[in-house]
C-alpha positions, -999 to +999 in steps of 0.1 A: +587+312-655+598+276-650+633+265-657+641+245-688+674+232-702+672+257-731+665+287-708+696+280-686+729+295-695+765+288-685+774+315-660+739+318-647+737+321-609+712+305-586+692+326-562+714+327-530+702+312-498+711+333-467+706+316-434+702+331-399+732+331-376+742+296-365+729+291-330+735+265-302+698+257-305+702+249-342+731+226-334+712+208-306+681+204-328+703+189-356+718+165-331+684+152-323+672+151-359+703+134-373+712+112-344+747+126-345+753+135-308+791+141-310+796+165-281+820+187-301+789+202-317+770+210-284+793+209-254+816+239-252+838+223-225+843+193-247+851+215-277+877+235-257+894+203-245+897+194-282+914+228-286+885+244-305+874+279-295+837+268-294+813+243-307+807+242-344+782+230-370+781+194-382+795+191-417+764+173-429+742+202-416+763+225-437+759+202-467+722+201-461+720+239-465+736+235-499+710+209-507+683+234-498+699+259-522+697+233-550+661+221-542+650+257-540+660+260-576+648+227-590+627+198-577+648+172-558+638+145-584+660+163-609+692+160-588+715+133-602+747+139-583+758+161-554+792+162-538+811+186-516+845+192-500+846+207-466+871+236-465+864+254-432+846+251-399+812+268-394+811+283-359+782+295-338+773+330-349+784+325-385+759+338-410+761+314-439+752+322-475+749+294-500+755+303-537+756+284-570+766+290-606+760+270-638+793+259-652+784+234-679+755+220-700+757+186-718+739+155-727+748+120-714+730+088-721+701+107-736+697+130-706+702+167-706+723+178-677+734+210-661+765+211-638+763+236-610+792+246-587+780+255-552+796+269-521+788+282-487+806+311-470+802+331-438+797+368-434+834+374-437+837+356-471+854+326-456+844+296-478+832+267-457+822+242-484+829+238-521+809+214-542+791+206-574+759+190-586+744+175-617+708+184-625+687+168-652+662+186-674 
């Protein structure tokens, strides 16, 4: 069944996206792909000098996972707005699950829109990112 504006209900949840544990390899690969080579994400000595217990995921990598959640639900061309607020650090070993929930449906400028609240949290329930998106139908 394909999604349509009429088939979506406020309170409906998106299928969750559960990721494998964050690894040092994932962080190194993201450095290369993004061009963000900040050593705090790959160099444990650097991270400890910055008073962090270990390296941690890039914020934009974490946001990209939420983007995957959204584009796993609808095609990217339907995404009209996507914003997040970073609320916690995602460390190596964290198992991140991205979730979303429809919170509103409305029309604006002749376009039918659905507002979705999204978040990512680790295996302990610690929320790492909160955000929302507008999706057109």
